[in-house]
Structures are given as C-alpha cells and as structure tokens.
DOMAR-242732 format. One record per residue (C-alpha): x, y, z; residue number from 0; residue in three letters. Coordinates in steps of 0.2 Angstrom, whole numbers. Last residue first. Layout:
# DOMAR-242732
c1 / c2 / c3 / num / residuo
X / Y / Z / NUM / ALA
...
***
This chain:
# DOMAR-242732
c1 / c2 / c3 / num / residuo
-49 / -3 / -408 / 95 / TYR
-43 / -21 / -409 / 94 / SER
-60 / -29 / -407 / 93 / GLY
-71 / -16 / -415 / 92 / LEU
-78 / -31 / -425 / 91 / GLN
-93 / -21 / -433 / 90 / SER
-97 / -4 / -439 / 89 / ILE
-113 / 2 / -446 / 88 / LYS
-113 / 21 / -451 / 87 / VAL
-127 / 31 / -446 / 86 / GLY
-117 / 47 / -445 / 85 / LEU
-120 / 54 / -428 / 84 / GLN
-119 / 38 / -417 / 83 / ARG
-110 / 26 / -428 / 82 / GLN
-97 / 38 / -434 / 81 / ALA
-95 / 45 / -417 / 80 / PHE
-91 / 28 / -410 / 79 / ALA
-80 / 24 / -425 / 78 / PHE
-70 / 41 / -421 / 77 / LEU
-69 / 35 / -402 / 76 / ARG
-62 / 18 / -408 / 75 / GLY
-50 / 27 / -419 / 74 / ALA
-40 / 35 / -405 / 73 / GLU
-26 / 23 / -404 / 72 / GLU
-25 / 24 / -423 / 71 / ARG
-23 / 43 / -424 / 70 / GLY
-36 / 56 / -425 / 69 / VAL
-29 / 73 / -428 / 68 / ALA
-29 / 91 / -420 / 67 / GLY
-17 / 86 / -406 / 66 / ASP
-30 / 86 / -392 / 65 / ARG
-24 / 71 / -383 / 64 / ASP
-41 / 62 / -384 / 63 / ALA
-45 / 67 / -402 / 62 / ASP
-62 / 57 / -404 / 61 / ALA
-76 / 68 / -400 / 60 / ALA
-67 / 84 / -406 / 59 / ARG
-62 / 76 / -422 / 58 / VAL
-79 / 71 / -425 / 57 / GLY
-87 / 88 / -421 / 56 / GLU
-75 / 97 / -433 / 55 / ARG
-79 / 84 / -446 / 54 / ALA
-98 / 86 / -444 / 53 / LYS
-97 / 105 / -444 / 52 / TRP
-87 / 104 / -461 / 51 / SER
-98 / 89 / -469 / 50 / ALA
-114 / 99 / -465 / 49 / PHE
-124 / 89 / -478 / 48 / TRP
-116 / 72 / -482 / 47 / LEU
-112 / 70 / -500 / 46 / ASN
-102 / 54 / -496 / 45 / LEU
-86 / 62 / -505 / 44 / SER
-90 / 77 / -493 / 43 / ARG
-88 / 66 / -477 / 42 / LEU
-70 / 60 / -482 / 41 / ALA
-65 / 78 / -487 / 40 / ARG
-71 / 83 / -470 / 39 / GLN
-61 / 70 / -462 / 38 / LEU
-45 / 75 / -471 / 37 / GLU
-49 / 93 / -466 / 36 / GLU
-52 / 88 / -447 / 35 / ARG
-35 / 78 / -448 / 34 / SER
-35 / 59 / -450 / 33 / ILE
-19 / 50 / -443 / 32 / ARG
-7 / 38 / -453 / 31 / GLY
5 / 52 / -458 / 30 / ASP
1 / 51 / -476 / 29 / HIS
-1 / 69 / -479 / 28 / ASP
-17 / 68 / -488 / 27 / ALA
-25 / 54 / -477 / 26 / ASP
-40 / 54 / -488 / 25 / PHE
-37 / 36 / -493 / 24 / GLN
-34 / 32 / -475 / 23 / GLY
-53 / 34 / -471 / 22 / LEU
-58 / 19 / -482 / 21 / TRP
-44 / 9 / -473 / 20 / ALA
-51 / 14 / -456 / 19 / TRP
-69 / 9 / -461 / 18 / PHE
-63 / -8 / -468 / 17 / GLU
-54 / -11 / -452 / 16 / GLU
-68 / -6 / -441 / 15 / ALA
-78 / -19 / -451 / 14 / THR
-92 / -13 / -462 / 13 / VAL
-111 / -15 / -461 / 12 / GLU
-121 / -10 / -476 / 11 / GLY
-114 / -1 / -492 / 10 / GLN
-95 / 0 / -494 / 9 / PRO
-89 / 18 / -491 / 8 / LEU
-84 / 25 / -508 / 7 / GLY
-67 / 22 / -517 / 6 / ARG
-59 / 40 / -520 / 5 / TYR
-56 / 47 / -537 / 4 / ARG
-43 / 60 / -538 / 3 / ILE
-45 / 74 / -551 / 2 / PHE
-29 / 83 / -556 / 1 / ALA
-28 / 100 / -561 / 0 / MET
***
C-alpha cells in the first residue's frame, strides 16, 4: 500500500491559481476536474469535520452543468463556496 503525501493548503490568503493548484493534487484521474470524491479527499487532508457533506455541498454549489465534477470554467463558484463555507481566503479571482 502506497502512501501519498499531499501539500497542505498555504496558510493565510491564497490566490485563485494557488488554490486550484492545491486542489489539482487530488485530481486522481487527471482530467482537470474535481469530483465530489476528490474534493472530499482534499477536505479530509485539512482535517475538516463533515468532509463528505461539505464536499457534496461544494460540488452541488459549483457544478453548473451537473456533470458531477467541477471544471476550470466552474472554479469561481467553487472558490466562492470555499470562502463562504470553509473560511478560505482567496484573492485575485480575475480569470475565474
């Protein structure tokens, strides 16, 4: 069994690009999109309570086309959820 070590989310305020890059390390199938399971893994790496519920709600809030994953074009909605519900401070949302 292999253990994968993930980089932690940088402390303080992060840029949208840094946040998306941090999420990218949990993109298990490397499709450039974040599924509920991948987001759940990311939230669990932060030791958040109710990671499964928060991941489900995050994808539900961000997944505009209802395909079950959050793509780069929907990232802004996921960032808004992270700021509102997870207390993540994200700056420079310009291209999202």
